[in-house]
N, C-alpha and C positions, 0 to 999 in steps of 0.2 A: 821196460824195467831192467835195472841193473842192480845186482847184488854185489857188495864189496865185503871181503873178508880180510881183516887185518891181523898181523902178527908181528912180534919182535920187540914190543915194548918191555920196559923193565926198569930196574934200578942200576945206575952206573955211576962210577966215580968221575968227578970232574977231570977233564983231560982224556977220558976214555972214549970208546966208540960203541955204536949200536947200529943195527940195521933193521929197518922196518920193511915189511912186505905187505902188499895188498893185491889180492887176486880178484879180478872182476869176472862176472858170469858171461860176459861177451866183450867183444872189441868195442872200444869207445874212443872218441876223438882225442880227448885230453884227460890225463890222469895226474894226480898230484897229491900233495899233503898240505893241510892246514893245521894250525895248533891253537889252543886256547888255554891260557894260564888263568889262575884264579883272579877274578876282578878285572880281566882284560877281554877285549873283543877277539873273536876268532880271526886269525890272520894267515895269509898265504905264507907257506914255507918254500915250496918249490912245485913246479908243474912241468910236464913234458907232453908234447903232442905225439900222435901216432907217427908223424914224420920225423920226430926227433928235435923239434924246436924246444928250447929250454927257457925257463923263467925262475929266477931265484930271488928271494927276499934279501935285502942288503945284510941283515944280521947274520945270515948263514953262508954268504958267499965265501968261497975258499975253504969251508969246513964241511959242508954237506954236498952230496952228489946224488942226483936223481937219475934213474935209468928205468927202462922198461923192456920187457920181453913180450913182444907182440904175439908170438906164438902161444904164450901162456896167459895172455891178457893180464899180466902182472907188472906192477910198478914197485920199485925199490927206492928206499931212501937210506943211503949210507951216511951216517952222522959221525963225524970225527971231531976231535978236540972239543968235546961237549963241555958246556958251561952250565953253572947253576941256573942262569937265565933261560936256558933251553927247556927247563922243566915245564911240562904242560901235558894236556891230553892232545894227542896227535890224531887227526881224522883224515882218512883216505877220502879223496874227492875224485869223482869222474864227471866229466862235462861233455855233453853232446855238442856236435857242430851246429846242427839245426836248433834254433831257439835257445841255445846255451843253457840247457836244463842240467841242473846239478843233482848228483847222487852222492850219498855220504855213507861211510862206514860207521860202525858203532863207537869208534875211538879206542885208542890204546894209550895207557899212561906211560910217559917217560919221565923218570925222576932222576935228576943229577945231583948227587951229594956234593956239598961245598967243602 
């Protein structure tokens, strides 16, 4: 079992920045962020493995940066140049290597004003 605690969501002006944090109860192979906007499916934003391999969704490339502190079992998402279209509930995700089991945070609201 893995517990995920998210923080950092909020209201921000378009063009501004926000940083999300997610602390896991133990080390896990891959950690990342998904988001879900009203009326849309949950989609991958970014992910990072324990070894540092990165994966970004096309809409956030060049604007968002994912990183992790393995000593703290914590993943961060630095979001810059935020757009109205980034408005969504952002969910921390952790994925095991074996069986690719997913664990999810409760979600944190990110609202970007236009």
